[in-house]
C-alpha positions as CSV (number, residue, x, y, z in Angstrom):
1,M,31.3,27.3,-35.7
2,A,34.3,25.7,-36.3
3,A,37.2,27.6,-37.4
4,R,36.7,27.3,-41.8
5,N,39.2,26.4,-44.0
6,I,40.0,29.2,-46.5
7,D,42.2,29.2,-49.7
8,Q,45.1,32.2,-50.7
9,I,42.2,34.3,-51.9
10,H,40.5,34.6,-49.4
11,F,43.2,34.8,-47.3
12,H,44.3,37.9,-48.7
13,K,40.9,39.4,-48.6
14,L,40.9,38.6,-44.8
15,S,44.0,39.7,-44.2
16,E,43.9,43.0,-45.5
17,G,40.1,43.8,-43.8
18,S,39.5,45.2,-41.0
19,K,39.3,42.8,-38.5
20,P,42.4,41.2,-37.2
21,V,42.6,37.4,-38.2
22,L,43.8,34.4,-36.6
23,V,45.5,32.1,-39.0
24,D,46.2,28.1,-38.1
25,F,48.6,26.7,-40.6
26,W,47.9,22.8,-40.5
27,A,47.9,19.5,-42.1
28,P,45.5,16.8,-42.2
29,W,48.7,14.2,-41.3
30,C,49.6,16.1,-38.6
31,G,48.7,14.7,-35.2
32,Y,49.1,17.5,-32.8
33,C,47.1,19.8,-35.5
34,R,44.1,17.4,-35.2
35,R,45.0,17.5,-31.5
36,I,44.2,21.0,-30.7
37,G,41.7,21.3,-33.5
38,P,38.6,20.9,-31.5
39,A,40.4,24.1,-28.9
40,Y,40.7,25.9,-32.1
41,D,37.3,25.7,-32.7
42,R,36.1,26.7,-29.1
43,I,38.6,29.6,-29.8
44,A,36.9,30.4,-33.3
45,D,33.2,30.5,-31.4
46,Q,34.8,32.6,-28.3
47,F,36.5,35.2,-30.5
48,S,34.4,35.4,-33.5
49,E,33.0,39.2,-32.9
50,E,36.6,40.3,-32.1
51,I,38.9,38.5,-34.9
52,E,38.4,35.9,-38.0
53,V,39.6,32.3,-36.8
54,V,40.6,30.3,-40.2
55,K,42.8,27.7,-41.2
56,I,45.2,27.0,-44.1
57,N,46.0,23.5,-45.0
58,I,49.7,24.1,-46.1
59,D,49.2,20.8,-48.6
60,E,46.2,22.8,-50.3
61,E,48.2,25.7,-50.4
62,P,52.3,25.3,-50.0
63,H,53.3,28.5,-52.0
64,L,51.3,30.2,-49.5
65,A,52.9,28.5,-46.6
66,N,56.4,29.3,-48.3
67,A,55.4,33.1,-48.8
68,E,54.8,33.1,-44.8
69,K,57.5,31.4,-43.3
70,I,55.9,28.6,-42.0
71,E,58.2,25.8,-41.3
72,V,56.5,23.9,-38.5
73,I,53.1,23.1,-37.9
74,P,50.8,24.2,-36.2
75,T,51.8,27.7,-36.6
76,L,49.1,30.2,-35.2
77,V,49.6,33.9,-37.0
78,L,47.7,37.0,-36.0
79,Y,47.0,39.4,-38.9
80,K,46.3,43.4,-38.6
81,N,45.9,45.3,-41.8
82,G,47.6,42.9,-43.6
83,N,50.7,42.2,-41.4
84,A,51.5,39.8,-39.3
85,V,51.4,40.7,-35.8
86,D,52.7,37.8,-34.3
87,S,52.9,34.1,-34.2
88,V,53.0,30.7,-31.8
89,V,54.5,27.3,-33.0
90,A,52.3,24.3,-31.4
91,P,50.1,25.9,-28.3
92,E,49.8,23.1,-25.4
93,S,45.8,24.5,-24.9
94,K,43.1,26.6,-25.5
95,A,44.5,28.7,-22.8
96,A,47.8,29.2,-24.4
97,I,45.9,30.3,-27.3
98,E,43.8,32.6,-25.5
99,A,47.1,34.4,-23.9
100,F,48.4,34.3,-27.5
101,I,45.4,36.1,-29.1
102,H,45.2,38.9,-26.2
103,Q,49.1,39.7,-26.4
104,A,49.3,39.9,-30.2
105,L,45.7,42.0,-30.4
106,H,47.8,44.4,-28.5
107,K,51.0,44.7,-30.2
């Protein structure tokens, strides 16, 4: 199952829930975002029991991107209990995303 795109309303509902949420802030014109997309979709499948894995298109949700201080894309942010725990900019691979998730979940 691929990571699903969400809007600001769904973001607030998910991020304040009990399950951690990994958000990929991206845009369709971003070549690197498109390149890492298949790996991110595999992460969504692999971690579906532990965390919510979603995407937010910064062109469709510019106010949310600004509120979350997203300056470079792709930026992945892990949220727990409504708070950003950690972030990573332009991860190189699926393995790098996995390492980020494991590190961030233990913060």
